[in-house]
BAMAR-368193 format. One record per residue (C-alpha): residue number from 1; residue in three letters; x, y, z. Coordinates in steps of 0.25 Angstrom, whole numbers. Layout:
// BAMAR-368193
   pos   code       X       Y       Z
   NUM    Ala       X       Y       Z
...
// end
This chain:
// BAMAR-368193
   pos   code       X       Y       Z
     1    Met     -18    -131     208
     2    Lys     -15    -117     214
     3    Arg      -2    -117     206
     4    Leu      -9    -121     193
     5    Val     -19    -110     194
     6    Thr      -8    -100     197
     7    Ala       0    -105     185
     8    Ala     -12    -104     176
     9    Ser     -15     -90     181
    10    Val       0     -86     178
    11    Leu      -1     -92     164
    12    Thr     -15     -85     161
    13    Leu      -8     -72     165
    14    Ala       4     -74     157
    15    Thr      -5     -78     145
    16    Ala     -13     -65     146
    17    Ala       0     -57     147
    18    Leu       5     -63     135
    19    Ala      -8     -61     128
    20    Gly      -7     -46     132
    21    Cys       7     -45     127
    22    Gly       4     -51     113
    23    Ser      -9     -43     112
    24    Ser      -9     -32     101
    25    Gly     -22     -26     104
    26    Ser     -27     -16     115
    27    Gly     -19     -15     128
    28    Asn      -6     -12     120
    29    Asp      -2       3     119
    30    Arg       5       0     106
    31    Pro      -5      -3      96
    32    Thr      -3     -15      87
    33    Leu      -5     -14      72
    34    Gly      -6     -26      62
    35    Phe      -2     -22      48
    36    Ser      -3     -30      36
    37    Gln       5     -25      24
    38    Val       3     -28      10
    39    Gly      17     -33       7
    40    Ala      30     -27       3
    41    Glu      27     -26     -12
    42    Ser      33     -12     -14
    43    Gly      42      -1      -9
    44    Trp      30       6      -5
    45    Arg      25      -6       3
    46    Thr      38      -7      10
    47    Ala      38       7      14
    48    Asn      24       6      19
    49    Thr      28      -6      28
    50    Arg      40       1      34
    51    Ser      31      14      37
    52    Ile      21       5      44
    53    Gln      32      -2      52
    54    Glu      40      10      56
    55    Ser      28      18      60
    56    Ala      22       7      68
    57    Lys      35       7      76
    58    Thr      36      22      77
    59    Ala      21      22      82
    60    Gly      23      11      92
    61    Ile      13       2      86
    62    Asn      15     -13      86
    63    Leu      15     -18      71
    64    Lys      11     -31      66
    65    Phe      15     -32      52
    66    Ala      11     -42      41
    67    Asp      16     -42      26
    68    Ala       5     -48      17
    69    Gln      14     -50       5
    70    Gln       3     -44      -4
    71    Lys      -7     -55       0
    72    Gln     -21     -51       6
    73    Glu     -22     -65      13
    74    Asn      -9     -61      21
    75    Gln     -15     -48      25
    76    Ile     -28     -54      30
    77    Lys     -20     -64      38
    78    Ala     -12     -53      44
    79    Ile     -24     -45      48
    80    Arg     -31     -57      54
    81    Thr     -18     -60      62
    82    Phe     -18     -45      67
    83    Ile     -32     -47      71
    84    Gln     -28     -60      79
    85    Gln     -17     -52      85
    86    His     -26     -41      90
    87    Val     -18     -30      84
    88    Asp     -24     -16      87
    89    Val     -24     -11      72
    90    Ile     -23     -18      59
    91    Ala     -18     -11      46
    92    Phe     -15     -16      33
    93    Ser     -13     -12      18
    94    Pro     -22     -22      10
    95    Val     -16     -30      -1
    96    Val     -30     -28      -9
    97    Glu     -42     -21      -6
    98    Ser     -53     -32      -5
    99    Gly     -55     -44       4
   100    Trp     -52     -37      18
   101    Asp     -66     -37      24
   102    Thr     -66     -50      32
   103    Val     -52     -48      39
   104    Leu     -55     -33      42
   105    Lys     -69     -37      48
   106    Glu     -60     -47      57
   107    Ala     -52     -35      61
   108    Lys     -64     -27      64
   109    Asp     -70     -38      72
   110    Ala     -57     -38      80
   111    Lys     -58     -23      82
   112    Ile     -45     -21      76
   113    Pro     -45      -8      67
   114    Val     -39      -9      53
   115    Leu     -31       1      45
   116    Leu     -29       0      30
   117    Thr     -16       6      25
   118    Asp     -12       9      11
   119    Arg     -23       1       4
   120    Ala     -38       0       6
   121    Val     -48     -11       6
   122    Asp     -61     -11      -1
   123    Ser     -69     -16      11
   124    Lys     -83      -9      11
   125    Asp     -83     -10      26
   126    Thr     -74       2      30
   127    Ser     -76      -1      45
   128    Leu     -66     -13      43
   129    Tyr     -54      -3      43
   130    Glu     -51      10      50
   131    Thr     -44      18      39
   132    Phe     -37      17      26
   133    Leu     -23      24      26
   134    Gly     -17      25      13
   135    Ser     -15      32      -1
   136    Asp     -27      35     -10
   137    Phe     -23      26     -21
   138    Val     -33      31     -31
   139    Thr     -27      45     -30
   140    Glu     -13      39     -32
   141    Gly     -19      33     -45
   142    His     -25      47     -49
   143    Lys     -11      53     -47
   144    Ala      -4      43     -56
   145    Gly     -15      44     -67
   146    Gln     -14      60     -66
   147    Trp       1      59     -69
   148    Val      -2      51     -81
   149    Ala     -13      60     -86
   150    Asp      -4      72     -84
   151    Gln       8      66     -92
   152    Tyr      -1      64    -104
   153    Lys     -10      76    -103
   154    Gly     -13      82    -117
   155    Ser      -9      69    -124
   156    Asn     -19      61    -132
   157    Glu      -9      49    -134
   158    Thr     -13      36    -128
   159    Val      -5      33    -115
   160    Asn      -3      18    -112
   161    Ile      -3      16     -97
   162    Ala       2       3     -90
   163    Val      -2       1     -75
   164    Leu       5      -8     -64
   165    Glu      -6     -10     -54
   166    Gly      -5     -14     -40
   167    Thr      -9     -26     -33
   168    Thr     -23     -31     -39
   169    Gly     -34     -27     -29
   170    Ser     -25     -18     -20
   171    Ala     -31      -4     -17
   172    Pro     -19       4     -23
   173    Ala     -20      -4     -36
   174    Ile     -35      -2     -37
   175    Asp     -35      13     -33
   176    Arg     -22      17     -41
   177    Lys     -28      11     -53
   178    Lys     -41      18     -52
   179    Gly     -35      31     -49
   180    Phe     -26      30     -61
   181    Ala     -37      26     -70
   182    Asp     -46      38     -64
   183    Ile     -36      48     -71
   184    Ile     -31      41     -83
   185    Gly     -44      35     -87
   186    Thr     -50      49     -90
   187    Asp     -40      50    -102
   188    Pro     -42      39    -114
   189    Lys     -27      41    -118
   190    Phe     -23      33    -106
   191    Lys     -23      18    -108
   192    Ile     -19       8     -98
   193    Val     -13      -3    -106
   194    Ala      -9     -12     -95
   195    Ser     -12     -13     -80
   196    Gln      -8     -25     -71
   197    Asp      -5     -28     -57
   198    Gly       9     -26     -53
   199    Asp       7     -30     -38
   200    Phe      14     -17     -33
   201    Thr      27     -24     -34
   202    Arg      40     -20     -42
   203    Ala      42     -34     -48
   204    Lys      27     -36     -53
   205    Gly      27     -21     -59
   206    Lys      40     -25     -67
   207    Glu      33     -38     -71
   208    Val      20     -32     -76
   209    Met      28     -20     -83
   210    Gln      36     -31     -91
   211    Ala      23     -37     -95
   212    Tyr      17     -23     -99
   213    Leu      30     -20    -107
   214    Ala      30     -34    -114
   215    Ser      16     -31    -119
   216    Lys      22     -20    -128
   217    Gln      11     -11    -125
   218    Arg      15       4    -125
   219    Ile      15       9    -111
   220    Asp      17      24    -108
   221    Val      14      25     -93
   222    Leu      15      15     -82
   223    Phe       7      17     -69
   224    Ala      11       8     -58
   225    His       2       7     -45
   226    Asn      15       7     -37
   227    Asp      30      11     -38
   228    Asp      35      -3     -37
   229    Met      28      -8     -49
   230    Ala      33       4     -57
   231    Leu      47       1     -53
   232    Gly      46     -13     -58
   233    Ala      40      -8     -71
   234    Ile      51       2     -72
   235    Gln      61     -10     -72
   236    Ala      52     -17     -83
   237    Ile      52      -5     -92
   238    Glu      67      -3     -91
   239    Glu      70     -18     -94
   240    Ala      61     -16    -106
   241    Gly      70      -5    -111
   242    Leu      61       6    -108
   243    Lys      62      19    -100
   244    Pro      53      19     -88
   245    Gly      48      33     -85
   246    Lys      50      37    -100
   247    Asp      45      26    -109
   248    Ile      34      23     -99
   249    Lys      30      33     -89
   250    Ile      29      27     -75
   251    Leu      21      31     -63
   252    Ser      18      24     -50
   253    Ile      13      25     -36
   254    Asp      20      24     -22
   255    Gly      32      33     -22
   256    Val      43      24     -17
   257    His      57      28     -18
   258    Asp      60      19     -30
   259    Ala      49      25     -38
   260    Leu      53      39     -35
   261    Gln      67      35     -39
   262    Ala      62      30     -52
   263    Glu      55      43     -55
   264    Val      68      50     -53
   265    Asp      75      40     -62
   266    Gly      65      44     -73
   267    Lys      59      29     -73
   268    Glu      46      33     -66
   269    Asn      37      46     -69
   270    Tyr      28      48     -57
   271    Val      25      42     -44
   272    Val      12      43     -35
   273    Glu      15      42     -20
   274    Cys       9      32     -11
   275    Asn      14      34       3
   276    Pro      18      21      10
   277    Leu      22      28      23
   278    Leu       9      25      30
   279    Gly      14      20      43
   280    Pro      13      33      52
   281    Gln      -1      35      48
   282    Leu      -5      21      50
   283    Met       1      20      64
   284    Asp      -6      33      67
   285    Leu     -19      27      63
   286    Val     -16      14      71
   287    Gly     -15      23      84
   288    Lys     -28      30      81
   289    Val     -36      18      78
   290    Lys     -30      11      91
   291    Ala     -34      24      99
   292    Gly     -48      23      93
   293    Gln     -46      37      85
   294    Pro     -54      39      73
   295    Ile     -46      39      59
   296    Glu     -50      42      45
   297    Lys     -55      31      36
   298    Arg     -46      35      25
   299    Ile     -32      41      26
   300    Val     -25      45      14
   301    Thr      -9      46      13
   302    Glu      -3      59       7
   303    Glu       5      56      -6
   304    Thr      11      63     -18
   305    Thr      17      60     -32
   306    Phe      31      60     -38
   307    Thr      36      66     -51
   308    Pro      51      62     -54
   309    Glu      55      76     -48
   310    Gln      47      74     -35
   311    Ala      52      60     -34
   312    Lys      66      65     -34
   313    Ala      63      75     -23
   314    Ala      56      64     -15
   315    Leu      66      53     -16
   316    Pro      76      57      -5
   317    Asp      66      56       6
   318    Arg      58      44       1
   319    Lys      57      34      12
   320    Tyr      52      22       3
// end
């Protein structure tokens, strides 16, 4: 009986030790971050993922990474898994804006702080997350709209604009559309003749552009909510026997290497930057939240724009 009690005690201690090793929460000097990524739909997203992974390694943060493959249900499942694993901090880039309150409340009840990166949520209860780190998508739309307005300043002729929208319901698609409309909507000569979801992918951008061209509607300007859709559209335009950048002016948002190269090649006219390299800032926030330090509720990244000349100067040092 004594031997059985001793064996049971050893087993209990071993189990406790294993539980301690597997625990991701307090007691570990290296904080654990559970991160749910939208997917790998574009060059921008790939660069964003790489920045987060490399920055976590540099900062000595344990990273649990989940790819949602552009599905909200996958992200919700990942967040619940992170909660079960007792990670120190959860961060994610929401596929869409709505439908997060329930799972975010679960994280709050588990006392796990949540950071939003790149995209926002529309939860009215802002206590469900600590901060939103990312671009001002409305401002990006303003920049795109202002470029179009400047190009046709002084002209009274109708300008037909086609739009390749981002994923329906996503924060960048909603806000970039609004920002663009804020500017061009003040002048009746600008007419949006086509606007459809291209899902932020090159393949869908090409497919939707092919449909636009098949309609035989005159298009003077194409505004794509991201570079990859614009690059797909450029392929469609060329295959239709037209010259992108000349027959149809093209502008997009992100600032990936291929889009800047398209500008240099004369196939695209203007690019608004959306910086994907959020990793260092995110890891800094993880450290502050873990230490109980206060952080701002909204952190906006610094970004610029690129004309073809500026694109040529930026290309040699472009990391994505």
